[in-house]
mmCIF file of the N, C-alpha and C atoms, coordinates in Angstrom:
data_MODEL
# 
_entry.id   MODEL 
# 
loop_
_atom_site.group_PDB 
_atom_site.id 
_atom_site.type_symbol 
_atom_site.label_atom_id 
_atom_site.label_alt_id 
_atom_site.label_comp_id 
_atom_site.label_asym_id 
_atom_site.label_entity_id 
_atom_site.label_seq_id 
_atom_site.pdbx_PDB_ins_code 
_atom_site.Cartn_x 
_atom_site.Cartn_y 
_atom_site.Cartn_z 
_atom_site.occupancy 
_atom_site.B_iso_or_equiv 
_atom_site.pdbx_formal_charge 
_atom_site.auth_seq_id 
_atom_site.auth_comp_id 
_atom_site.auth_asym_id 
_atom_site.auth_atom_id 
_atom_site.pdbx_PDB_model_num 
ATOM 1   N N  . MET A 1 1  ? 274.246 -89.005 -27.225 1.00 0.00 ? 1  MET A N  1 
ATOM 2   C CA . MET A 1 1  ? 273.062 -88.679 -28.002 1.00 0.00 ? 1  MET A CA 1 
ATOM 3   C C  . MET A 1 1  ? 273.138 -87.221 -28.438 1.00 0.00 ? 1  MET A C  1 
ATOM 4   N N  . ALA A 1 2  ? 272.726 -87.003 -29.651 1.00 0.00 ? 2  ALA A N  1 
ATOM 5   C CA . ALA A 1 2  ? 272.702 -85.643 -30.170 1.00 0.00 ? 2  ALA A CA 1 
ATOM 6   C C  . ALA A 1 2  ? 271.490 -84.903 -29.620 1.00 0.00 ? 2  ALA A C  1 
ATOM 7   N N  . PHE A 1 3  ? 271.542 -83.598 -29.719 1.00 0.00 ? 3  PHE A N  1 
ATOM 8   C CA . PHE A 1 3  ? 270.464 -82.773 -29.172 1.00 0.00 ? 3  PHE A CA 1 
ATOM 9   C C  . PHE A 1 3  ? 269.127 -83.087 -29.847 1.00 0.00 ? 3  PHE A C  1 
ATOM 10  N N  . LYS A 1 4  ? 269.160 -83.286 -31.164 1.00 0.00 ? 4  LYS A N  1 
ATOM 11  C CA . LYS A 1 4  ? 267.903 -83.549 -31.862 1.00 0.00 ? 4  LYS A CA 1 
ATOM 12  C C  . LYS A 1 4  ? 267.351 -84.924 -31.487 1.00 0.00 ? 4  LYS A C  1 
ATOM 13  N N  . ASP A 1 5  ? 268.224 -85.874 -31.129 1.00 0.00 ? 5  ASP A N  1 
ATOM 14  C CA . ASP A 1 5  ? 267.746 -87.188 -30.681 1.00 0.00 ? 5  ASP A CA 1 
ATOM 15  C C  . ASP A 1 5  ? 267.066 -87.087 -29.319 1.00 0.00 ? 5  ASP A C  1 
ATOM 16  N N  . VAL A 1 6  ? 267.625 -86.290 -28.425 1.00 0.00 ? 6  VAL A N  1 
ATOM 17  C CA . VAL A 1 6  ? 267.021 -86.077 -27.111 1.00 0.00 ? 6  VAL A CA 1 
ATOM 18  C C  . VAL A 1 6  ? 265.688 -85.356 -27.261 1.00 0.00 ? 6  VAL A C  1 
ATOM 19  N N  . LEU A 1 7  ? 265.648 -84.364 -28.136 1.00 0.00 ? 7  LEU A N  1 
ATOM 20  C CA . LEU A 1 7  ? 264.419 -83.630 -28.386 1.00 0.00 ? 7  LEU A CA 1 
ATOM 21  C C  . LEU A 1 7  ? 263.349 -84.546 -28.984 1.00 0.00 ? 7  LEU A C  1 
ATOM 22  N N  . SER A 1 8  ? 263.759 -85.425 -29.878 1.00 0.00 ? 8  SER A N  1 
ATOM 23  C CA . SER A 1 8  ? 262.828 -86.382 -30.474 1.00 0.00 ? 8  SER A CA 1 
ATOM 24  C C  . SER A 1 8  ? 262.303 -87.351 -29.421 1.00 0.00 ? 8  SER A C  1 
ATOM 25  N N  . LEU A 1 9  ? 263.170 -87.805 -28.532 1.00 0.00 ? 9  LEU A N  1 
ATOM 26  C CA . LEU A 1 9  ? 262.754 -88.720 -27.469 1.00 0.00 ? 9  LEU A CA 1 
ATOM 27  C C  . LEU A 1 9  ? 261.767 -88.034 -26.521 1.00 0.00 ? 9  LEU A C  1 
ATOM 28  N N  . CYS A 1 10 ? 262.054 -86.796 -26.157 1.00 0.00 ? 10 CYS A N  1 
ATOM 29  C CA . CYS A 1 10 ? 261.131 -86.053 -25.282 1.00 0.00 ? 10 CYS A CA 1 
ATOM 30  C C  . CYS A 1 10 ? 259.786 -85.833 -25.967 1.00 0.00 ? 10 CYS A C  1 
ATOM 31  N N  . GLY A 1 11 ? 259.800 -85.579 -27.246 1.00 0.00 ? 11 GLY A N  1 
ATOM 32  C CA . GLY A 1 11 ? 258.565 -85.403 -27.993 1.00 0.00 ? 11 GLY A CA 1 
ATOM 33  C C  . GLY A 1 11 ? 257.735 -86.679 -28.033 1.00 0.00 ? 11 GLY A C  1 
ATOM 34  N N  . ARG A 1 12 ? 258.396 -87.806 -28.238 1.00 0.00 ? 12 ARG A N  1 
ATOM 35  C CA . ARG A 1 12 ? 257.684 -89.089 -28.247 1.00 0.00 ? 12 ARG A CA 1 
ATOM 36  C C  . ARG A 1 12 ? 257.071 -89.393 -26.884 1.00 0.00 ? 12 ARG A C  1 
ATOM 37  N N  . ILE A 1 13 ? 257.848 -89.161 -25.838 1.00 0.00 ? 13 ILE A N  1 
ATOM 38  C CA . ILE A 1 13 ? 257.332 -89.410 -24.482 1.00 0.00 ? 13 ILE A CA 1 
ATOM 39  C C  . ILE A 1 13 ? 256.152 -88.479 -24.194 1.00 0.00 ? 13 ILE A C  1 
ATOM 40  N N  . GLY A 1 14 ? 256.263 -87.235 -24.619 1.00 0.00 ? 14 GLY A N  1 
ATOM 41  C CA . GLY A 1 14 ? 255.165 -86.288 -24.433 1.00 0.00 ? 14 GLY A CA 1 
ATOM 42  C C  . GLY A 1 14 ? 253.912 -86.717 -25.169 1.00 0.00 ? 14 GLY A C  1 
ATOM 43  N N  . LEU A 1 15 ? 254.055 -87.208 -26.390 1.00 0.00 ? 15 LEU A N  1 
ATOM 44  C CA . LEU A 1 15 ? 252.902 -87.683 -27.146 1.00 0.00 ? 15 LEU A CA 1 
ATOM 45  C C  . LEU A 1 15 ? 252.276 -88.916 -26.504 1.00 0.00 ? 15 LEU A C  1 
ATOM 46  N N  . ILE A 1 16 ? 253.096 -89.812 -25.985 1.00 0.00 ? 16 ILE A N  1 
ATOM 47  C CA . ILE A 1 16 ? 252.573 -91.015 -25.323 1.00 0.00 ? 16 ILE A CA 1 
ATOM 48  C C  . ILE A 1 16 ? 251.803 -90.635 -24.071 1.00 0.00 ? 16 ILE A C  1 
ATOM 49  N N  . VAL A 1 17 ? 252.351 -89.723 -23.280 1.00 0.00 ? 17 VAL A N  1 
ATOM 50  C CA . VAL A 1 17 ? 251.668 -89.289 -22.059 1.00 0.00 ? 17 VAL A CA 1 
ATOM 51  C C  . VAL A 1 17 ? 250.368 -88.571 -22.399 1.00 0.00 ? 17 VAL A C  1 
ATOM 52  N N  . THR A 1 18 ? 250.388 -87.738 -23.429 1.00 0.00 ? 18 THR A N  1 
ATOM 53  C CA . THR A 1 18 ? 249.183 -87.026 -23.845 1.00 0.00 ? 18 THR A CA 1 
ATOM 54  C C  . THR A 1 18 ? 248.111 -87.992 -24.336 1.00 0.00 ? 18 THR A C  1 
ATOM 55  N N  . ALA A 1 19 ? 248.499 -88.968 -25.134 1.00 0.00 ? 19 ALA A N  1 
ATOM 56  C CA . ALA A 1 19 ? 247.538 -89.957 -25.630 1.00 0.00 ? 19 ALA A CA 1 
ATOM 57  C C  . ALA A 1 19 ? 246.953 -90.772 -24.480 1.00 0.00 ? 19 ALA A C  1 
ATOM 58  N N  . PHE A 1 20 ? 247.796 -91.159 -23.528 1.00 0.00 ? 20 PHE A N  1 
ATOM 59  C CA . PHE A 1 20 ? 247.309 -91.916 -22.377 1.00 0.00 ? 20 PHE A CA 1 
ATOM 60  C C  . PHE A 1 20 ? 246.318 -91.092 -21.567 1.00 0.00 ? 20 PHE A C  1 
ATOM 61  N N  . ALA A 1 21 ? 246.627 -89.820 -21.349 1.00 0.00 ? 21 ALA A N  1 
ATOM 62  C CA . ALA A 1 21 ? 245.720 -88.969 -20.577 1.00 0.00 ? 21 ALA A CA 1 
ATOM 63  C C  . ALA A 1 21 ? 244.403 -88.760 -21.319 1.00 0.00 ? 21 ALA A C  1 
ATOM 64  N N  . PHE A 1 22 ? 244.458 -88.638 -22.637 1.00 0.00 ? 22 PHE A N  1 
ATOM 65  C CA . PHE A 1 22 ? 243.245 -88.457 -23.427 1.00 0.00 ? 22 PHE A CA 1 
ATOM 66  C C  . PHE A 1 22 ? 242.348 -89.689 -23.342 1.00 0.00 ? 22 PHE A C  1 
ATOM 67  N N  . VAL A 1 23 ? 242.922 -90.863 -23.531 1.00 0.00 ? 23 VAL A N  1 
ATOM 68  C CA . VAL A 1 23 ? 242.140 -92.101 -23.459 1.00 0.00 ? 23 VAL A CA 1 
ATOM 69  C C  . VAL A 1 23 ? 241.631 -92.326 -22.040 1.00 0.00 ? 23 VAL A C  1 
ATOM 70  N N  . ALA A 1 24 ? 242.441 -92.053 -21.038 1.00 0.00 ? 24 ALA A N  1 
ATOM 71  C CA . ALA A 1 24 ? 242.005 -92.220 -19.648 1.00 0.00 ? 24 ALA A CA 1 
ATOM 72  C C  . ALA A 1 24 ? 240.855 -91.276 -19.323 1.00 0.00 ? 24 ALA A C  1 
ATOM 73  N N  . GLY A 1 25 ? 240.883 -90.068 -19.858 1.00 0.00 ? 25 GLY A N  1 
ATOM 74  C CA . GLY A 1 25 ? 239.779 -89.133 -19.635 1.00 0.00 ? 25 GLY A CA 1 
ATOM 75  C C  . GLY A 1 25 ? 238.494 -89.604 -20.272 1.00 0.00 ? 25 GLY A C  1 
ATOM 76  N N  . ILE A 1 26 ? 238.585 -90.182 -21.469 1.00 0.00 ? 26 ILE A N  1 
ATOM 77  C CA . ILE A 1 26 ? 237.394 -90.690 -22.145 1.00 0.00 ? 26 ILE A CA 1 
ATOM 78  C C  . ILE A 1 26 ? 236.810 -91.876 -21.382 1.00 0.00 ? 26 ILE A C  1 
ATOM 79  N N  . VAL A 1 27 ? 237.660 -92.741 -20.878 1.00 0.00 ? 27 VAL A N  1 
ATOM 80  C CA . VAL A 1 27 ? 237.188 -93.924 -20.150 1.00 0.00 ? 27 VAL A CA 1 
ATOM 81  C C  . VAL A 1 27 ? 236.681 -93.544 -18.764 1.00 0.00 ? 27 VAL A C  1 
ATOM 82  N N  . ALA A 1 28 ? 237.383 -92.658 -18.081 1.00 0.00 ? 28 ALA A N  1 
ATOM 83  C CA . ALA A 1 28 ? 237.045 -92.336 -16.702 1.00 0.00 ? 28 ALA A CA 1 
ATOM 84  C C  . ALA A 1 28 ? 235.848 -91.400 -16.584 1.00 0.00 ? 28 ALA A C  1 
ATOM 85  N N  . GLY A 1 29 ? 235.540 -90.646 -17.610 1.00 0.00 ? 29 GLY A N  1 
ATOM 86  C CA . GLY A 1 29 ? 234.431 -89.696 -17.542 1.00 0.00 ? 29 GLY A CA 1 
ATOM 87  C C  . GLY A 1 29 ? 233.104 -90.341 -17.178 1.00 0.00 ? 29 GLY A C  1 
ATOM 88  N N  . PRO A 1 30 ? 232.609 -91.311 -17.953 1.00 0.00 ? 30 PRO A N  1 
ATOM 89  C CA . PRO A 1 30 ? 231.337 -91.953 -17.616 1.00 0.00 ? 30 PRO A CA 1 
ATOM 90  C C  . PRO A 1 30 ? 231.375 -92.722 -16.297 1.00 0.00 ? 30 PRO A C  1 
ATOM 91  N N  . VAL A 1 31 ? 232.533 -93.317 -15.991 1.00 0.00 ? 31 VAL A N  1 
ATOM 92  C CA . VAL A 1 31 ? 232.639 -94.082 -14.739 1.00 0.00 ? 31 VAL A CA 1 
ATOM 93  C C  . VAL A 1 31 ? 232.530 -93.150 -13.545 1.00 0.00 ? 31 VAL A C  1 
ATOM 94  N N  . LEU A 1 32 ? 233.242 -92.043 -13.570 1.00 0.00 ? 32 LEU A N  1 
ATOM 95  C CA . LEU A 1 32 ? 233.192 -91.099 -12.457 1.00 0.00 ? 32 LEU A CA 1 
ATOM 96  C C  . LEU A 1 32 ? 231.830 -90.426 -12.360 1.00 0.00 ? 32 LEU A C  1 
ATOM 97  N N  . GLU A 1 33 ? 231.174 -90.210 -13.493 1.00 0.00 ? 33 GLU A N  1 
ATOM 98  C CA . GLU A 1 33 ? 229.845 -89.605 -13.454 1.00 0.00 ? 33 GLU A CA 1 
ATOM 99  C C  . GLU A 1 33 ? 228.862 -90.523 -12.741 1.00 0.00 ? 33 GLU A C  1 
ATOM 100 N N  . LYS A 1 34 ? 228.958 -91.827 -12.972 1.00 0.00 ? 34 LYS A N  1 
ATOM 101 C CA . LYS A 1 34 ? 228.076 -92.781 -12.296 1.00 0.00 ? 34 LYS A CA 1 
ATOM 102 C C  . LYS A 1 34 ? 228.375 -92.826 -10.803 1.00 0.00 ? 34 LYS A C  1 
ATOM 103 N N  . ILE A 1 35 ? 229.638 -92.757 -10.447 1.00 0.00 ? 35 ILE A N  1 
ATOM 104 C CA . ILE A 1 35 ? 230.009 -92.818 -9.032  1.00 0.00 ? 35 ILE A CA 1 
ATOM 105 C C  . ILE A 1 35 ? 229.549 -91.558 -8.307  1.00 0.00 ? 35 ILE A C  1 
ATOM 106 N N  . TRP A 1 36 ? 229.780 -90.394 -8.909  1.00 0.00 ? 36 TRP A N  1 
ATOM 107 C CA . TRP A 1 36 ? 229.438 -89.133 -8.252  1.00 0.00 ? 36 TRP A CA 1 
ATOM 108 C C  . TRP A 1 36 ? 227.937 -88.911 -8.171  1.00 0.00 ? 36 TRP A C  1 
ATOM 109 N N  . SER A 1 37 ? 227.186 -89.406 -9.147  1.00 0.00 ? 37 SER A N  1 
ATOM 110 C CA . SER A 1 37 ? 225.753 -89.161 -9.139  1.00 0.00 ? 37 SER A CA 1 
ATOM 111 C C  . SER A 1 37 ? 224.969 -90.314 -8.518  1.00 0.00 ? 37 SER A C  1 
ATOM 112 N N  . SER A 1 38 ? 225.642 -91.283 -7.913  1.00 0.00 ? 38 SER A N  1 
ATOM 113 C CA . SER A 1 38 ? 224.930 -92.421 -7.334  1.00 0.00 ? 38 SER A CA 1 
ATOM 114 C C  . SER A 1 38 ? 224.241 -92.049 -6.025  1.00 0.00 ? 38 SER A C  1 
ATOM 115 N N  . HIS A 1 39 ? 224.739 -91.043 -5.338  1.00 0.00 ? 39 HIS A N  1 
ATOM 116 C CA . HIS A 1 39 ? 224.123 -90.623 -4.091  1.00 0.00 ? 39 HIS A CA 1 
ATOM 117 C C  . HIS A 1 39 ? 222.987 -89.648 -4.390  1.00 0.00 ? 39 HIS A C  1 
ATOM 118 N N  . PRO A 1 40 ? 221.807 -89.892 -3.828  1.00 0.00 ? 40 PRO A N  1 
ATOM 119 C CA . PRO A 1 40 ? 220.702 -88.973 -4.112  1.00 0.00 ? 40 PRO A CA 1 
ATOM 120 C C  . PRO A 1 40 ? 220.959 -87.595 -3.503  1.00 0.00 ? 40 PRO A C  1 
ATOM 121 N N  . THR A 1 41 ? 220.616 -86.599 -4.241  1.00 0.00 ? 41 THR A N  1 
ATOM 122 C CA . THR A 1 41 ? 220.814 -85.228 -3.800  1.00 0.00 ? 41 THR A CA 1 
ATOM 123 C C  . THR A 1 41 ? 219.453 -84.575 -3.632  1.00 0.00 ? 41 THR A C  1 
ATOM 124 N N  . THR A 1 42 ? 219.239 -83.969 -2.479  1.00 0.00 ? 42 THR A N  1 
ATOM 125 C CA . THR A 1 42 ? 217.985 -83.264 -2.248  1.00 0.00 ? 42 THR A CA 1 
ATOM 126 C C  . THR A 1 42 ? 218.276 -81.784 -2.109  1.00 0.00 ? 42 THR A C  1 
ATOM 127 N N  . VAL A 1 43 ? 217.384 -81.006 -2.635  1.00 0.00 ? 43 VAL A N  1 
ATOM 128 C CA . VAL A 1 43 ? 217.522 -79.559 -2.557  1.00 0.00 ? 43 VAL A CA 1 
ATOM 129 C C  . VAL A 1 43 ? 216.378 -79.038 -1.713  1.00 0.00 ? 43 VAL A C  1 
ATOM 130 N N  . THR A 1 44 ? 216.712 -78.301 -0.677  1.00 0.00 ? 44 THR A N  1 
ATOM 131 C CA . THR A 1 44 ? 215.683 -77.725 0.184   1.00 0.00 ? 44 THR A CA 1 
ATOM 132 C C  . THR A 1 44 ? 215.781 -76.215 0.126   1.00 0.00 ? 44 THR A C  1 
ATOM 133 N N  . GLN A 1 45 ? 214.664 -75.589 0.374   1.00 0.00 ? 45 GLN A N  1 
ATOM 134 C CA . GLN A 1 45 ? 214.633 -74.129 0.379   1.00 0.00 ? 45 GLN A CA 1 
ATOM 135 C C  . GLN A 1 45 ? 214.149 -73.679 1.746   1.00 0.00 ? 45 GLN A C  1 
ATOM 136 N N  . ASN A 1 46 ? 214.996 -72.981 2.450   1.00 0.00 ? 46 ASN A N  1 
ATOM 137 C CA . ASN A 1 46 ? 214.646 -72.454 3.759   1.00 0.00 ? 46 ASN A CA 1 
ATOM 138 C C  . ASN A 1 46 ? 214.193 -71.011 3.577   1.00 0.00 ? 46 ASN A C  1 
ATOM 139 N N  . ASP A 1 47 ? 212.900 -70.842 3.440   1.00 0.00 ? 47 ASP A N  1 
ATOM 140 C CA . ASP A 1 47 ? 212.350 -69.515 3.202   1.00 0.00 ? 47 ASP A CA 1 
ATOM 141 C C  . ASP A 1 47 ? 211.218 -69.297 4.197   1.00 0.00 ? 47 ASP A C  1 
ATOM 142 N N  . THR A 1 48 ? 211.336 -68.247 4.999   1.00 0.00 ? 48 THR A N  1 
ATOM 143 C CA . THR A 1 48 ? 210.311 -68.002 6.012   1.00 0.00 ? 48 THR A CA 1 
ATOM 144 C C  . THR A 1 48 ? 209.118 -67.251 5.442   1.00 0.00 ? 48 THR A C  1 
ATOM 145 N N  . VAL A 1 49 ? 209.301 -66.568 4.321   1.00 0.00 ? 49 VAL A N  1 
ATOM 146 C CA . VAL A 1 49 ? 208.206 -65.816 3.713   1.00 0.00 ? 49 VAL A CA 1 
ATOM 147 C C  . VAL A 1 49 ? 207.477 -66.748 2.745   1.00 0.00 ? 49 VAL A C  1 
ATOM 148 N N  . PRO A 1 50 ? 206.151 -66.928 2.924   1.00 0.00 ? 50 PRO A N  1 
ATOM 149 C CA . PRO A 1 50 ? 205.442 -67.817 2.008   1.00 0.00 ? 50 PRO A CA 1 
ATOM 150 C C  . PRO A 1 50 ? 205.362 -67.215 0.608   1.00 0.00 ? 50 PRO A C  1 
ATOM 151 N N  . SER A 1 51 ? 205.230 -68.078 -0.359  1.00 0.00 ? 51 SER A N  1 
ATOM 152 C CA . SER A 1 51 ? 205.112 -67.618 -1.733  1.00 0.00 ? 51 SER A CA 1 
ATOM 153 C C  . SER A 1 51 ? 203.784 -66.909 -1.930  1.00 0.00 ? 51 SER A C  1 
ATOM 154 N N  . PRO A 1 52 ? 203.746 -65.865 -2.730  1.00 0.00 ? 52 PRO A N  1 
ATOM 155 C CA . PRO A 1 52 ? 202.476 -65.168 -2.957  1.00 0.00 ? 52 PRO A CA 1 
ATOM 156 C C  . PRO A 1 52 ? 201.514 -66.047 -3.763  1.00 0.00 ? 52 PRO A C  1 
ATOM 157 N N  . VAL A 1 53 ? 200.234 -65.889 -3.473  1.00 0.00 ? 53 VAL A N  1 
ATOM 158 C CA . VAL A 1 53 ? 199.197 -66.644 -4.168  1.00 0.00 ? 53 VAL A CA 1 
ATOM 159 C C  . VAL A 1 53 ? 198.962 -65.969 -5.520  1.00 0.00 ? 53 VAL A C  1 
ATOM 160 N N  . PRO A 1 54 ? 198.928 -66.749 -6.589  1.00 0.00 ? 54 PRO A N  1 
ATOM 161 C CA . PRO A 1 54 ? 198.694 -66.120 -7.884  1.00 0.00 ? 54 PRO A CA 1 
ATOM 162 C C  . PRO A 1 54 ? 197.270 -65.569 -7.969  1.00 0.00 ? 54 PRO A C  1 
ATOM 163 N N  . PRO A 1 55 ? 197.080 -64.478 -8.680  1.00 0.00 ? 55 PRO A N  1 
ATOM 164 C CA . PRO A 1 55 ? 195.745 -63.884 -8.760  1.00 0.00 ? 55 PRO A CA 1 
ATOM 165 C C  . PRO A 1 55 ? 194.780 -64.795 -9.509  1.00 0.00 ? 55 PRO A C  1 
ATOM 166 N N  . ALA A 1 56 ? 193.520 -64.794 -9.067  1.00 0.00 ? 56 ALA A N  1 
ATOM 167 C CA . ALA A 1 56 ? 192.481 -65.597 -9.719  1.00 0.00 ? 56 ALA A CA 1 
ATOM 168 C C  . ALA A 1 56 ? 192.002 -64.863 -10.961 1.00 0.00 ? 56 ALA A C  1 
ATOM 169 N N  . PRO A 1 57 ? 191.658 -65.608 -12.006 1.00 0.00 ? 57 PRO A N  1 
ATOM 170 C CA . PRO A 1 57 ? 191.162 -64.932 -13.207 1.00 0.00 ? 57 PRO A CA 1 
ATOM 171 C C  . PRO A 1 57 ? 189.804 -64.297 -12.930 1.00 0.00 ? 57 PRO A C  1 
ATOM 172 N N  . PRO A 1 58 ? 189.515 -63.175 -13.567 1.00 0.00 ? 58 PRO A N  1 
ATOM 173 C CA . PRO A 1 58 ? 188.230 -62.504 -13.311 1.00 0.00 ? 58 PRO A CA 1 
ATOM 174 C C  . PRO A 1 58 ? 187.065 -63.361 -13.821 1.00 0.00 ? 58 PRO A C  1 
ATOM 175 N N  . VAL A 1 59 ? 185.951 -63.328 -13.068 1.00 0.00 ? 59 VAL A N  1 
ATOM 176 C CA . VAL A 1 59 ? 184.748 -64.069 -13.440 1.00 0.00 ? 59 VAL A CA 1 
ATOM 177 C C  . VAL A 1 59 ? 183.912 -63.192 -14.345 1.00 0.00 ? 59 VAL A C  1 
ATOM 178 N N  . GLN A 1 60 ? 183.556 -63.717 -15.514 1.00 0.00 ? 60 GLN A N  1 
ATOM 179 C CA . GLN A 1 60 ? 182.757 -62.944 -16.450 1.00 0.00 ? 60 GLN A CA 1 
ATOM 180 C C  . GLN A 1 60 ? 181.267 -63.261 -16.248 1.00 0.00 ? 60 GLN A C  1 
ATOM 181 N N  . ALA A 1 61 ? 180.440 -62.231 -16.340 1.00 0.00 ? 61 ALA A N  1 
ATOM 182 C CA . ALA A 1 61 ? 178.989 -62.414 -16.188 1.00 0.00 ? 61 ALA A CA 1 
ATOM 183 C C  . ALA A 1 61 ? 178.440 -63.063 -17.459 1.00 0.00 ? 61 ALA A C  1 
ATOM 184 N N  . ASN A 1 62 ? 177.383 -63.827 -17.299 1.00 0.00 ? 62 ASN A N  1 
ATOM 185 C CA . ASN A 1 62 ? 176.757 -64.493 -18.434 1.00 0.00 ? 62 ASN A CA 1 
ATOM 186 C C  . ASN A 1 62 ? 175.990 -63.450 -19.247 1.00 0.00 ? 62 ASN A C  1 
ATOM 187 N N  . ALA A 1 63 ? 176.440 -63.143 -20.442 1.00 0.00 ? 63 ALA A N  1 
ATOM 188 C CA . ALA A 1 63 ? 175.830 -62.117 -21.278 1.00 0.00 ? 63 ALA A CA 1 
ATOM 189 C C  . ALA A 1 63 ? 174.762 -62.700 -22.204 1.00 0.00 ? 63 ALA A C  1 
ATOM 190 N N  . GLY A 1 64 ? 174.552 -63.999 -22.154 1.00 0.00 ? 64 GLY A N  1 
ATOM 191 C CA . GLY A 1 64 ? 173.626 -64.629 -23.098 1.00 0.00 ? 64 GLY A CA 1 
ATOM 192 C C  . GLY A 1 64 ? 172.180 -64.507 -22.696 1.00 0.00 ? 64 GLY A C  1 
ATOM 193 N N  . GLY A 1 65 ? 171.842 -64.107 -21.511 1.00 0.00 ? 65 GLY A N  1 
ATOM 194 C CA . GLY A 1 65 ? 170.517 -63.852 -21.040 1.00 0.00 ? 65 GLY A CA 1 
ATOM 195 C C  . GLY A 1 65 ? 169.625 -64.977 -20.942 1.00 0.00 ? 65 GLY A C  1 
# 
């Protein structure tokens, strides 16, 4: 085989592998997302300092008499 024939063969194999990986990624993406997100995840916050209470709005006096 000539050098350009070997280079052409390697290029074809590379394109086939790349195309297969691209299609496999498109197919496997949604499937793996469903598998990974099937377990419920809970987020907890371990904070010993309580959250500050928001200030109350000022009470306005009745000016209508």
